[in-house]
C-alpha positions as CSV (number, residue, x, y, z in Angstrom):
1,M,2.0,-11.3,7.1
2,V,-0.2,-7.9,7.9
3,T,-2.6,-7.2,5.4
4,V,-4.2,-4.0,5.1
5,N,-7.3,-2.5,2.8
6,L,-7.5,1.2,3.4
7,D,-10.7,1.3,1.4
8,D,-12.7,-1.2,3.7
9,F,-14.9,1.0,5.8
10,E,-13.8,-1.4,8.6
11,N,-10.3,0.2,8.5
12,K,-11.2,3.7,8.3
13,A,-9.3,4.2,11.6
14,L,-6.0,3.2,9.8
15,R,-6.1,5.8,7.3
16,N,-4.7,7.9,10.1
17,P,-0.8,7.7,9.8
18,E,0.0,7.5,12.9
19,T,-2.7,4.6,13.5
20,L,-1.6,2.7,10.8
21,H,2.2,2.7,11.7
22,Q,1.0,1.5,15.1
23,F,-1.2,-1.0,13.8
24,V,1.8,-2.7,11.6
25,L,4.5,-2.3,14.1
26,N,2.1,-3.9,17.1
27,R,1.7,-7.0,15.2
28,C,5.6,-7.8,14.1
29,N,7.2,-7.4,17.4
30,D,9.8,-9.8,16.9
31,T,12.7,-10.4,14.6
32,D,11.0,-12.7,12.5
33,T,10.2,-11.5,8.8
34,Y,6.8,-9.8,8.1
35,Y,5.1,-9.6,5.0
36,I,3.4,-6.3,5.3
37,F,0.5,-5.6,2.6
38,I,-1.0,-2.2,1.8
39,D,-4.2,-1.8,-0.3
40,E,-5.1,1.4,-1.4
41,V,-2.5,3.3,0.5
42,Q,-3.3,6.7,-1.0
43,M,-6.2,6.7,1.3
44,C,-3.7,7.2,4.4
45,K,-2.5,10.9,4.7
46,N,1.2,11.4,4.2
47,F,1.8,7.5,3.9
48,Y,4.8,8.0,2.5
49,E,5.9,9.3,5.9
50,V,4.8,5.9,7.5
51,L,6.3,3.6,4.5
52,T,9.6,5.1,5.1
53,S,9.2,4.9,8.5
54,F,8.7,0.9,8.1
55,L,12.0,0.7,5.8
56,R,13.9,1.2,9.1
57,H,12.7,-1.6,10.2
58,K,15.1,-4.9,8.6
59,N,12.6,-7.1,9.3
60,L,9.4,-5.7,7.5
61,D,9.0,-6.7,3.5
62,I,6.7,-3.8,2.4
63,Y,4.1,-4.2,-0.7
64,V,1.8,-1.5,-1.5
65,T,-1.0,-1.0,-4.1
66,G,-3.1,1.9,-5.0
67,S,-5.6,3.5,-7.9
68,N,-4.4,7.0,-7.4
69,A,-2.5,8.8,-10.3
70,F,-0.1,10.3,-7.6
71,L,1.1,6.8,-6.8
72,L,2.1,6.1,-10.5
73,S,3.8,9.7,-10.7
74,G,7.5,10.3,-10.8
75,E,6.9,12.6,-7.6
76,L,6.6,9.9,-5.5
77,A,9.8,8.2,-6.6
78,T,11.6,11.1,-4.9
79,L,9.2,10.4,-1.5
80,L,10.6,7.4,-0.7
81,P,14.1,6.2,-0.7
82,V,13.5,2.7,-2.4
83,I,12.9,1.5,-6.1
84,I,9.2,1.9,-6.7
85,Q,7.7,-0.9,-9.4
86,K,5.1,0.3,-11.5
87,F,3.1,-2.8,-12.6
88,T,0.5,-2.3,-15.4
89,Y,-2.2,-4.8,-16.6
90,P,-3.0,-5.1,-19.8
91,Y,-6.6,-3.8,-20.6
92,Y,-8.9,-6.3,-22.8
93,P,-12.4,-5.0,-24.1
94,I,-15.7,-7.4,-23.2
95,P,-16.5,-8.7,-26.4
96,H,-19.9,-7.5,-27.5
97,E,-21.5,-10.7,-26.9
98,Q,-20.6,-10.6,-23.4
99,K,-21.3,-7.0,-22.5
100,T,-25.8,-8.1,-23.5
101,A,-25.6,-11.4,-21.8
């Protein structure tokens, strides 16, 4: 398993697409199945090129998250030749008693 959190300052160098690509592939150098988790993927410029490249590796199972509206747009769906699943989480307001505690 390879996990990358791109909003962590310690991973700032991985926001470069070439660096991110090489970082992941260096950790997945055999035929075993690897699960790749990339959080805040929109912080990597041209991330869709990196993800498309990962798709060529049959042993990589890729999961990405992001908070940018671009990630949820239909435009992204045309950039990646994969099925994109949009997850939404229910929003529950905090009761007044908890806000003032």
